[in-house]
Structures are given as C-alpha cells and as structure tokens.
PDB file of N, CA, C, O and CB in Angstrom:
ATOM      1  N   MET A   1       7.114 -20.881 -18.126  1.00  0.00           N
ATOM      2  CA  MET A   1       6.906 -20.014 -16.970  1.00  0.00           C
ATOM      3  C   MET A   1       6.186 -20.812 -15.897  1.00  0.00           C
ATOM      4  O   MET A   1       5.307 -21.618 -16.202  1.00  0.00           O
ATOM      5  CB  MET A   1       6.099 -18.734 -17.354  1.00  0.00           C
ATOM      6  N   SER A   2       6.543 -20.598 -14.683  1.00  0.00           N
ATOM      7  CA  SER A   2       5.952 -21.376 -13.597  1.00  0.00           C
ATOM      8  C   SER A   2       4.840 -20.610 -12.895  1.00  0.00           C
ATOM      9  O   SER A   2       4.650 -19.413 -13.110  1.00  0.00           O
ATOM     10  CB  SER A   2       7.020 -21.771 -12.592  1.00  0.00           C
ATOM     11  N   ALA A   3       4.114 -21.331 -12.052  1.00  0.00           N
ATOM     12  CA  ALA A   3       3.019 -20.707 -11.299  1.00  0.00           C
ATOM     13  C   ALA A   3       3.553 -19.680 -10.303  1.00  0.00           C
ATOM     14  O   ALA A   3       2.814 -18.791  -9.882  1.00  0.00           O
ATOM     15  CB  ALA A   3       2.197 -21.777 -10.560  1.00  0.00           C
ATOM     16  N   THR A   4       4.810 -19.789  -9.925  1.00  0.00           N
ATOM     17  CA  THR A   4       5.358 -18.857  -8.944  1.00  0.00           C
ATOM     18  C   THR A   4       5.453 -17.432  -9.495  1.00  0.00           C
ATOM     19  O   THR A   4       5.480 -16.472  -8.725  1.00  0.00           O
ATOM     20  CB  THR A   4       6.731 -19.328  -8.491  1.00  0.00           C
ATOM     21  N   ILE A   5       5.504 -17.289 -10.818  1.00  0.00           N
ATOM     22  CA  ILE A   5       5.537 -15.949 -11.403  1.00  0.00           C
ATOM     23  C   ILE A   5       4.243 -15.211 -11.089  1.00  0.00           C
ATOM     24  O   ILE A   5       4.270 -14.040 -10.711  1.00  0.00           O
ATOM     25  CB  ILE A   5       5.758 -16.021 -12.929  1.00  0.00           C
ATOM     26  N   GLY A   6       3.111 -15.891 -11.245  1.00  0.00           N
ATOM     27  CA  GLY A   6       1.826 -15.278 -10.913  1.00  0.00           C
ATOM     28  C   GLY A   6       1.712 -14.968  -9.435  1.00  0.00           C
ATOM     29  O   GLY A   6       1.179 -13.928  -9.047  1.00  0.00           O
ATOM     30  N   GLU A   7       2.213 -15.871  -8.615  1.00  0.00           N
ATOM     31  CA  GLU A   7       2.189 -15.651  -7.174  1.00  0.00           C
ATOM     32  C   GLU A   7       3.037 -14.439  -6.811  1.00  0.00           C
ATOM     33  O   GLU A   7       2.665 -13.654  -5.938  1.00  0.00           O
ATOM     34  CB  GLU A   7       2.689 -16.898  -6.426  1.00  0.00           C
ATOM     35  N   GLU A   8       4.178 -14.286  -7.480  1.00  0.00           N
ATOM     36  CA  GLU A   8       5.056 -13.138  -7.233  1.00  0.00           C
ATOM     37  C   GLU A   8       4.360 -11.837  -7.631  1.00  0.00           C
ATOM     38  O   GLU A   8       4.467 -10.834  -6.927  1.00  0.00           O
ATOM     39  CB  GLU A   8       6.384 -13.294  -8.008  1.00  0.00           C
ATOM     40  N   ALA A   9       3.652 -11.854  -8.755  1.00  0.00           N
ATOM     41  CA  ALA A   9       2.931 -10.660  -9.195  1.00  0.00           C
ATOM     42  C   ALA A   9       1.858 -10.281  -8.184  1.00  0.00           C
ATOM     43  O   ALA A   9       1.708  -9.102  -7.863  1.00  0.00           O
ATOM     44  CB  ALA A   9       2.301 -10.887 -10.579  1.00  0.00           C
ATOM     45  N   MET A  10       1.113 -11.248  -7.679  1.00  0.00           N
ATOM     46  CA  MET A  10       0.062 -10.969  -6.693  1.00  0.00           C
ATOM     47  C   MET A  10       0.667 -10.461  -5.388  1.00  0.00           C
ATOM     48  O   MET A  10       0.103  -9.580  -4.739  1.00  0.00           O
ATOM     49  CB  MET A  10      -0.783 -12.234  -6.429  1.00  0.00           C
ATOM     50  N   ARG A  11       1.806 -11.010  -5.009  1.00  0.00           N
ATOM     51  CA  ARG A  11       2.485 -10.551  -3.792  1.00  0.00           C
ATOM     52  C   ARG A  11       2.891  -9.086  -3.931  1.00  0.00           C
ATOM     53  O   ARG A  11       2.747  -8.306  -2.989  1.00  0.00           O
ATOM     54  CB  ARG A  11       3.729 -11.426  -3.496  1.00  0.00           C
ATOM     55  N   ARG A  12       3.396  -8.715  -5.105  1.00  0.00           N
ATOM     56  CA  ARG A  12       3.803  -7.327  -5.328  1.00  0.00           C
ATOM     57  C   ARG A  12       2.616  -6.374  -5.299  1.00  0.00           C
ATOM     58  O   ARG A  12       2.728  -5.259  -4.791  1.00  0.00           O
ATOM     59  CB  ARG A  12       4.529  -7.201  -6.655  1.00  0.00           C
ATOM     60  N   ILE A  13       1.485  -6.804  -5.839  1.00  0.00           N
ATOM     61  CA  ILE A  13       0.285  -5.965  -5.797  1.00  0.00           C
ATOM     62  C   ILE A  13      -0.089  -5.669  -4.352  1.00  0.00           C
ATOM     63  O   ILE A  13      -0.401  -4.530  -4.004  1.00  0.00           O
ATOM     64  CB  ILE A  13      -0.894  -6.649  -6.530  1.00  0.00           C
ATOM     65  N   GLU A  14      -0.056  -6.700  -3.513  1.00  0.00           N
ATOM     66  CA  GLU A  14      -0.372  -6.517  -2.089  1.00  0.00           C
ATOM     67  C   GLU A  14       0.698  -5.672  -1.404  1.00  0.00           C
ATOM     68  O   GLU A  14       0.387  -4.766  -0.631  1.00  0.00           O
ATOM     69  CB  GLU A  14      -0.502  -7.884  -1.381  1.00  0.00           C
ATOM     70  N   GLU A  15       1.967  -5.980  -1.696  1.00  0.00           N
ATOM     71  CA  GLU A  15       3.090  -5.297  -1.055  1.00  0.00           C
ATOM     72  C   GLU A  15       3.112  -3.802  -1.378  1.00  0.00           C
ATOM     73  O   GLU A  15       3.339  -2.977  -0.493  1.00  0.00           O
ATOM     74  CB  GLU A  15       4.403  -5.938  -1.486  1.00  0.00           C
ATOM     75  N   LYS A  16       2.879  -3.459  -2.628  1.00  0.00           N
ATOM     76  CA  LYS A  16       2.909  -2.062  -3.052  1.00  0.00           C
ATOM     77  C   LYS A  16       1.617  -1.319  -2.717  1.00  0.00           C
ATOM     78  O   LYS A  16       1.573  -0.091  -2.789  1.00  0.00           O
ATOM     79  CB  LYS A  16       3.167  -1.984  -4.539  1.00  0.00           C
ATOM     80  N   GLY A  17       0.569  -2.053  -2.353  1.00  0.00           N
ATOM     81  CA  GLY A  17      -0.679  -1.423  -1.963  1.00  0.00           C
ATOM     82  C   GLY A  17      -1.452  -0.822  -3.125  1.00  0.00           C
ATOM     83  O   GLY A  17      -2.180   0.154  -2.950  1.00  0.00           O
ATOM     84  N   TYR A  18      -1.297  -1.403  -4.317  1.00  0.00           N
ATOM     85  CA  TYR A  18      -1.980  -0.863  -5.495  1.00  0.00           C
ATOM     86  C   TYR A  18      -3.497  -0.914  -5.359  1.00  0.00           C
ATOM     87  O   TYR A  18      -4.200  -0.110  -5.970  1.00  0.00           O
ATOM     88  CB  TYR A  18      -1.555  -1.625  -6.737  1.00  0.00           C
ATOM     89  N   ASN A  19      -4.000  -1.837  -4.576  1.00  0.00           N
ATOM     90  CA  ASN A  19      -5.445  -1.973  -4.435  1.00  0.00           C
ATOM     91  C   ASN A  19      -6.000  -1.240  -3.209  1.00  0.00           C
ATOM     92  O   ASN A  19      -7.213  -1.233  -3.001  1.00  0.00           O
ATOM     93  CB  ASN A  19      -5.808  -3.433  -4.356  1.00  0.00           C
ATOM     94  N   CYS A  20      -5.156  -0.638  -2.414  1.00  0.00           N
ATOM     95  CA  CYS A  20      -5.611   0.057  -1.212  1.00  0.00           C
ATOM     96  C   CYS A  20      -6.421   1.300  -1.585  1.00  0.00           C
ATOM     97  O   CYS A  20      -6.043   2.071  -2.467  1.00  0.00           O
ATOM     98  CB  CYS A  20      -4.410   0.446  -0.327  1.00  0.00           C
ATOM     99  N   GLY A  21      -7.505   1.462  -0.911  1.00  0.00           N
ATOM    100  CA  GLY A  21      -8.324   2.644  -1.108  1.00  0.00           C
ATOM    101  C   GLY A  21      -9.370   2.523  -2.195  1.00  0.00           C
ATOM    102  O   GLY A  21     -10.265   3.364  -2.277  1.00  0.00           O
ATOM    103  N   LEU A  22      -9.284   1.499  -3.034  1.00  0.00           N
ATOM    104  CA  LEU A  22     -10.273   1.360  -4.100  1.00  0.00           C
ATOM    105  C   LEU A  22     -11.662   1.107  -3.530  1.00  0.00           C
ATOM    106  O   LEU A  22     -12.653   1.622  -4.047  1.00  0.00           O
ATOM    107  CB  LEU A  22      -9.880   0.227  -5.047  1.00  0.00           C
ATOM    108  N   ASP A  23     -11.733   0.312  -2.461  1.00  0.00           N
ATOM    109  CA  ASP A  23     -13.034   0.065  -1.835  1.00  0.00           C
ATOM    110  C   ASP A  23     -13.581   1.337  -1.197  1.00  0.00           C
ATOM    111  O   ASP A  23     -14.795   1.527  -1.132  1.00  0.00           O
ATOM    112  CB  ASP A  23     -12.921  -1.046  -0.783  1.00  0.00           C
ATOM    113  N   LEU A  24     -12.704   2.196  -0.734  1.00  0.00           N
ATOM    114  CA  LEU A  24     -13.146   3.459  -0.151  1.00  0.00           C
ATOM    115  C   LEU A  24     -13.661   4.418  -1.225  1.00  0.00           C
ATOM    116  O   LEU A  24     -14.454   5.314  -0.934  1.00  0.00           O
ATOM    117  CB  LEU A  24     -12.002   4.109   0.628  1.00  0.00           C
ATOM    118  N   ASP A  25     -13.207   4.226  -2.466  1.00  0.00           N
ATOM    119  CA  ASP A  25     -13.655   5.054  -3.582  1.00  0.00           C
ATOM    120  C   ASP A  25     -14.943   4.540  -4.206  1.00  0.00           C
ATOM    121  O   ASP A  25     -15.384   5.055  -5.233  1.00  0.00           O
ATOM    122  CB  ASP A  25     -12.580   5.127  -4.635  1.00  0.00           C
ATOM    123  N   GLY A  26     -15.549   3.527  -3.590  1.00  0.00           N
ATOM    124  CA  GLY A  26     -16.815   3.011  -4.087  1.00  0.00           C
ATOM    125  C   GLY A  26     -16.708   1.764  -4.949  1.00  0.00           C
ATOM    126  O   GLY A  26     -17.721   1.264  -5.440  1.00  0.00           O
ATOM    127  N   MET A  27     -15.498   1.256  -5.141  1.00  0.00           N
ATOM    128  CA  MET A  27     -15.337   0.025  -5.920  1.00  0.00           C
ATOM    129  C   MET A  27     -15.771  -1.150  -5.057  1.00  0.00           C
ATOM    130  O   MET A  27     -15.265  -1.327  -3.949  1.00  0.00           O
ATOM    131  CB  MET A  27     -13.858  -0.155  -6.406  1.00  0.00           C
ATOM    132  N   ASN A  28     -16.709  -1.959  -5.558  1.00  0.00           N
ATOM    133  CA  ASN A  28     -17.148  -3.101  -4.760  1.00  0.00           C
ATOM    134  C   ASN A  28     -16.675  -4.425  -5.336  1.00  0.00           C
ATOM    135  O   ASN A  28     -16.892  -5.476  -4.732  1.00  0.00           O
ATOM    136  CB  ASN A  28     -18.654  -3.106  -4.648  1.00  0.00           C
ATOM    137  N   ARG A  29     -16.027  -4.389  -6.504  1.00  0.00           N
ATOM    138  CA  ARG A  29     -15.455  -5.607  -7.086  1.00  0.00           C
ATOM    139  C   ARG A  29     -14.070  -5.250  -7.618  1.00  0.00           C
ATOM    140  O   ARG A  29     -13.942  -4.429  -8.526  1.00  0.00           O
ATOM    141  CB  ARG A  29     -16.378  -6.200  -8.232  1.00  0.00           C
ATOM    142  N   ILE A  30     -13.042  -5.863  -7.055  1.00  0.00           N
ATOM    143  CA  ILE A  30     -11.667  -5.578  -7.450  1.00  0.00           C
ATOM    144  C   ILE A  30     -11.069  -6.845  -8.047  1.00  0.00           C
ATOM    145  O   ILE A  30     -11.094  -7.905  -7.421  1.00  0.00           O
ATOM    146  CB  ILE A  30     -10.819  -5.073  -6.237  1.00  0.00           C
ATOM    147  N   ILE A  31     -10.536  -6.736  -9.245  1.00  0.00           N
ATOM    148  CA  ILE A  31      -9.875  -7.856  -9.902  1.00  0.00           C
ATOM    149  C   ILE A  31      -8.407  -7.482 -10.063  1.00  0.00           C
ATOM    150  O   ILE A  31      -8.074  -6.496 -10.721  1.00  0.00           O
ATOM    151  CB  ILE A  31     -10.541  -8.195 -11.291  1.00  0.00           C
ATOM    152  N   LYS A  32      -7.541  -8.274  -9.460  1.00  0.00           N
ATOM    153  CA  LYS A  32      -6.105  -8.027  -9.550  1.00  0.00           C
ATOM    154  C   LYS A  32      -5.568  -8.825 -10.731  1.00  0.00           C
ATOM    155  O   LYS A  32      -5.953  -9.976 -10.938  1.00  0.00           O
ATOM    156  CB  LYS A  32      -5.368  -8.414  -8.218  1.00  0.00           C
ATOM    157  N   CYS A  33      -4.683  -8.213 -11.497  1.00  0.00           N
ATOM    158  CA  CYS A  33      -4.134  -8.842 -12.697  1.00  0.00           C
ATOM    159  C   CYS A  33      -2.616  -8.721 -12.662  1.00  0.00           C
ATOM    160  O   CYS A  33      -2.074  -7.622 -12.542  1.00  0.00           O
ATOM    161  CB  CYS A  33      -4.714  -8.193 -13.992  1.00  0.00           C
ATOM    162  N   GLY A  34      -1.942  -9.846 -12.768  1.00  0.00           N
ATOM    163  CA  GLY A  34      -0.486  -9.851 -12.844  1.00  0.00           C
ATOM    164  C   GLY A  34      -0.062 -10.351 -14.215  1.00  0.00           C
ATOM    165  O   GLY A  34      -0.568 -11.371 -14.684  1.00  0.00           O
ATOM    166  N   VAL A  35       0.861  -9.645 -14.867  1.00  0.00           N
ATOM    167  CA  VAL A  35       1.321 -10.015 -16.200  1.00  0.00           C
ATOM    168  C   VAL A  35       2.834 -10.164 -16.170  1.00  0.00           C
ATOM    169  O   VAL A  35       3.545  -9.283 -15.686  1.00  0.00           O
ATOM    170  CB  VAL A  35       0.886  -8.961 -17.261  1.00  0.00           C
ATOM    171  N   ALA A  36       3.318 -11.282 -16.690  1.00  0.00           N
ATOM    172  CA  ALA A  36       4.757 -11.521 -16.796  1.00  0.00           C
ATOM    173  C   ALA A  36       5.063 -11.894 -18.242  1.00  0.00           C
ATOM    174  O   ALA A  36       4.423 -12.783 -18.804  1.00  0.00           O
ATOM    175  CB  ALA A  36       5.230 -12.649 -15.805  1.00  0.00           C
ATOM    176  N   CYS A  37       6.040 -11.218 -18.846  1.00  0.00           N
ATOM    177  CA  CYS A  37       6.403 -11.492 -20.234  1.00  0.00           C
ATOM    178  C   CYS A  37       7.899 -11.749 -20.336  1.00  0.00           C
ATOM    179  O   CYS A  37       8.705 -11.140 -19.632  1.00  0.00           O
ATOM    180  CB  CYS A  37       5.991 -10.319 -21.153  1.00  0.00           C
ATOM    181  N   HIS A  38       8.247 -12.668 -21.232  1.00  0.00           N
ATOM    182  CA  HIS A  38       9.647 -12.967 -21.509  1.00  0.00           C
ATOM    183  C   HIS A  38       9.739 -13.361 -22.978  1.00  0.00           C
ATOM    184  O   HIS A  38       9.145 -14.355 -23.396  1.00  0.00           O
ATOM    185  CB  HIS A  38      10.200 -14.106 -20.568  1.00  0.00           C
ATOM    186  N   VAL A  39      10.467 -12.599 -23.743  1.00  0.00           N
ATOM    187  CA  VAL A  39      10.631 -12.775 -25.177  1.00  0.00           C
ATOM    188  C   VAL A  39       9.243 -12.811 -25.823  1.00  0.00           C
ATOM    189  O   VAL A  39       8.597 -11.768 -25.917  1.00  0.00           O
ATOM    190  CB  VAL A  39      11.438 -14.077 -25.497  1.00  0.00           C
ATOM    191  N   ARG A  40       8.766 -13.974 -26.271  1.00  0.00           N
ATOM    192  CA  ARG A  40       7.442 -14.058 -26.899  1.00  0.00           C
ATOM    193  C   ARG A  40       6.453 -14.837 -26.060  1.00  0.00           C
ATOM    194  O   ARG A  40       5.381 -15.199 -26.544  1.00  0.00           O
ATOM    195  CB  ARG A  40       7.550 -14.695 -28.262  1.00  0.00           C
ATOM    196  N   ARG A  41       6.787 -15.093 -24.840  1.00  0.00           N
ATOM    197  CA  ARG A  41       5.885 -15.815 -23.943  1.00  0.00           C
ATOM    198  C   ARG A  41       5.332 -14.863 -22.905  1.00  0.00           C
ATOM    199  O   ARG A  41       6.027 -13.967 -22.426  1.00  0.00           O
ATOM    200  CB  ARG A  41       6.607 -16.996 -23.261  1.00  0.00           C
ATOM    201  N   CYS A  42       4.088 -15.068 -22.572  1.00  0.00           N
ATOM    202  CA  CYS A  42       3.427 -14.190 -21.616  1.00  0.00           C
ATOM    203  C   CYS A  42       2.504 -15.021 -20.730  1.00  0.00           C
ATOM    204  O   CYS A  42       1.875 -15.972 -21.194  1.00  0.00           O
ATOM    205  CB  CYS A  42       2.634 -13.070 -22.343  1.00  0.00           C
ATOM    206  N   LYS A  43       2.429 -14.655 -19.458  1.00  0.00           N
ATOM    207  CA  LYS A  43       1.531 -15.313 -18.526  1.00  0.00           C
ATOM    208  C   LYS A  43       0.727 -14.246 -17.802  1.00  0.00           C
ATOM    209  O   LYS A  43       1.280 -13.249 -17.337  1.00  0.00           O
ATOM    210  CB  LYS A  43       2.313 -16.206 -17.522  1.00  0.00           C
ATOM    211  N   VAL A  44      -0.580 -14.460 -17.710  1.00  0.00           N
ATOM    212  CA  VAL A  44      -1.478 -13.523 -17.048  1.00  0.00           C
ATOM    213  C   VAL A  44      -2.199 -14.266 -15.942  1.00  0.00           C
ATOM    214  O   VAL A  44      -2.718 -15.362 -16.156  1.00  0.00           O
ATOM    215  CB  VAL A  44      -2.488 -12.890 -18.052  1.00  0.00           C
ATOM    216  N   VAL A  45      -2.232 -13.669 -14.755  1.00  0.00           N
ATOM    217  CA  VAL A  45      -2.901 -14.268 -13.602  1.00  0.00           C
ATOM    218  C   VAL A  45      -3.922 -13.273 -13.073  1.00  0.00           C
ATOM    219  O   VAL A  45      -3.615 -12.096 -12.883  1.00  0.00           O
ATOM    220  CB  VAL A  45      -1.876 -14.666 -12.488  1.00  0.00           C
ATOM    221  N   PHE A  46      -5.140 -13.753 -12.837  1.00  0.00           N
ATOM    222  CA  PHE A  46      -6.200 -12.918 -12.294  1.00  0.00           C
ATOM    223  C   PHE A  46      -6.612 -13.457 -10.928  1.00  0.00           C
ATOM    224  O   PHE A  46      -6.703 -14.669 -10.733  1.00  0.00           O
ATOM    225  CB  PHE A  46      -7.415 -12.865 -13.257  1.00  0.00           C
ATOM    226  N   VAL A  47      -6.861 -12.551  -9.987  1.00  0.00           N
ATOM    227  CA  VAL A  47      -7.380 -12.901  -8.677  1.00  0.00           C
ATOM    228  C   VAL A  47      -8.494 -11.918  -8.368  1.00  0.00           C
ATOM    229  O   VAL A  47      -8.289 -10.705  -8.419  1.00  0.00           O
ATOM    230  CB  VAL A  47      -6.260 -12.875  -7.574  1.00  0.00           C
ATOM    231  N   GLU A  48      -9.660 -12.429  -8.050  1.00  0.00           N
ATOM    232  CA  GLU A  48     -10.783 -11.561  -7.718  1.00  0.00           C
ATOM    233  C   GLU A  48     -10.952 -11.554  -6.210  1.00  0.00           C
ATOM    234  O   GLU A  48     -10.901 -12.603  -5.567  1.00  0.00           O
ATOM    235  CB  GLU A  48     -12.092 -12.028  -8.426  1.00  0.00           C
ATOM    236  N   GLY A  49     -11.149 -10.393  -5.656  1.00  0.00           N
ATOM    237  CA  GLY A  49     -11.324 -10.270  -4.227  1.00  0.00           C
ATOM    238  C   GLY A  49     -11.771  -8.885  -3.856  1.00  0.00           C
ATOM    239  O   GLY A  49     -11.878  -8.001  -4.706  1.00  0.00           O
ATOM    240  N   ILE A  50     -12.032  -8.700  -2.579  1.00  0.00           N
ATOM    241  CA  ILE A  50     -12.478  -7.395  -2.092  1.00  0.00           C
ATOM    242  C   ILE A  50     -11.302  -6.670  -1.493  1.00  0.00           C
ATOM    243  O   ILE A  50     -11.447  -5.544  -1.018  1.00  0.00           O
ATOM    244  CB  ILE A  50     -13.618  -7.535  -1.056  1.00  0.00           C
TER     245      ILE A  50
END
C-alpha cells in the first residue's frame, strides 16, 4: 500500500466535512484517522489538528 492511500483518506475526511463542528461542540483536540484495508493488509494514518 502506498502513502497516497492515507492522503486519499485524509482528503475524504476534509471533503465530507466529518470534522466540521467538532470544535464548536467543545472539542479542542481532533485526531483524524484514515483506515484502508485490502485482503489481509491494512494501513492506518493519523493526523492531529484543530
């Protein structure tokens, strides 16, 4: 699996707006997690941000 899979997951999180409004709900630390699986291989990418 390449690094672009994690980048694609992070792009989708931003694109879909999954993290929007969390800061308004009082969350002051947001960790985004992207998971990609294929057969028995899995890649997890974490990005911390506000």
